N, C-alpha and C positions, 0 to 999 in steps of 0.2 A: 194275422198282422204281426209284424215285428217292430220293436222300438229301435230307431236309428237316430242318434243325435237328438233325442228328446221328441222325435216325431214318429207317429205310427205309419209304417210303410207296408205295402203288400209283401207277403212272404216270398212269393214265387216270381217276382219281377225285379230285374236288376235296375236299381235307381242310381244313376251316376252321382258322384259326390257333389258336383256343382248344382245339380237339380235338388239334392237334399238340402243344400245351403239356401237355394232359392225358396224351397218349401218352408224352411224355418223363417225366412224373411216374410213370406206371404202368410204364414200361419198354418198351412196344411198343404198336403199334396192332393191335387185334383187334375182331371183332364184339361181344364182351362189353363192351368199353370203349365202343364206339359205341352200344350199347343204353343204357348209363348216361348217356352224353352226350345222346342225344336225349330220354330221359325227364326228365333234370334240366332241360334247356333248355325243354321243354314246360311243366314245372311252374313254373319261375321266370317264364316269359313270362305264363302264365295268372295268376300271383299279382302280376305287376308288380314283382317283386323282383330284386335282384342277389345277389352273393356275401355270405354272412354274415360279418361281422367278429368277432362274438362268438357268443352263443347265441340271437340273435333269430330265427334260422331253424332249424327242427328237421326231420330226415328220419328216418323209420323205413324201413329196408330189410329185405326178406324173403329175402335171399340173401347169400352171402359171395363172390360171383364178381367178375370183373374190372370189372363195371359199377359197383360201389361206389366204385372209385377215381375214376371220373368225378364221382360225387356229392361226394366229398371235395374234389376239385380245383375243380370249377365252383361248387359251392354253399357251400363253406367249412364243411360239416358234418363233424365229426371225433369220434372216440371220446374224444380228449384233452379237448375242450371240453365233452363230454357232450351234444352236439346231434346225434349220430348214434347211432341205436338199431338193434341187429341182432336180428331175429326169424328163427330158423332154419326157415323154411317152404319153402325151395327154389324160390321163385317170383320172377320178374323183376317185382317190385312195389315201388314207392317211394311213400311218403306224406310229403308236405311240409306243414309248417304254420309260421305266423309267430306269435310271441308277441304281436304287436300285433293279431292277429285270433284270439283264443282261441275254441276250440270248432269251428273249421272247418279243413279241410285239403284238399289236392289229392292225389288218389290216381292214380298213373300205373301201369297194368299192361300188360305185353306181351300182345298178342292171340295167340290160339292159331294163327290163320291169317296171322301176320305174315310168314312165310316159306313159299315153296312147298316141297313135299317134296323132299329131296335127289335129284338126278339121278345120272347116271353120270359126271359130271365129276370130275376129280382134286381132292384136298383143297385145293390152292392156288386153283384156279378157283372152287370152292365158297365158300371164305373171301372171295375178292374179290367174288363175286356177293352174298353176304350183306352185306358192308360197303357195297357200292354201294346196295343196297336200304335199308339203315339210314340212309344219308346222304341219299338222294334221294327216298324215298317220303314222301308227306304223313304227318304225325304220326298222323292218324286211321286210316291204314292199318296202322300199327305198334302203336299203343297205344290203350287206353281211358283217357281222361282225365276224371275226374269230381270234383266237390266232394263232400266227405264230412264227417260229424261226426267230430271228432277231439279226443281228450283229450291235451293236451300233457303230456309228462313234466315232473317237477320240474326246475328249473334245477340244474345240477351243484353239488353241495355238497363242500366240502373238509373232511375229517376228519383228525384226527391219526393218525399211524402209531405203533403200539406193537409191541414185539418179541413174536413168538410164543414161548410159554414152552417149546416143544420144540426148534425149529430156530433161534430167535433172529432170524429175518428180520423186518424192519419190515413190518407189515401194517396196512392201513387199519382203524381201530378198529371200524367197522361190519361188517367181514368176519371178525372174530375169532369163534370158536365156543368156548363153554365146555364142556369135557369133564373130568369128575372134578375140578372146581374150578380147572382151568387154562384160560387163554385161549390158544387155538391157531389157527393159520391153517387154512384149509379143507383143504389137502393133508395136513397133519399130523393133523387130526381124522379124516379119512377113513382114513389109514394105521392109526390106533389102533383104529378101529371095524371095519375090514375085514380 
């Protein structure tokens, strides 16, 4: 392992600079981050787009793994801007769409045969083998990349926060729930009901 920009990187694998930067953002380099890196690069290249400065690019991710940090870093899609949407399907699937091209998106899904079955090698060797495959294999060997119909989510809206009438914590107005005539945050409403 070699030290690159404060991160430990495998000696014998070329790690692109933008992946090194994403690894620093994420905290380490791993196959999960590399999946998100290759998926994001494939989608952005297919769309002819770069990193989103605001909300013009949207990504729907179907997992909450390390791969999503690559989406955030490379594509500029974040929960805070409202252009990163999480669907808890447990799949390495990423759908990207541009607000300048409504109705269409690029769906990138990890192929079931992207990796050979694990052999007898130790976990470190298996990890390096997976990383090498993710960085060196042609995109089509790793992912299915296809244009799909896609309904863009609404642009992020900013609503005022009002205090929950039980705990007093400021809560976005649209997330308050009325229970017995009181406006409560979701956790307080659930505590009273359950």
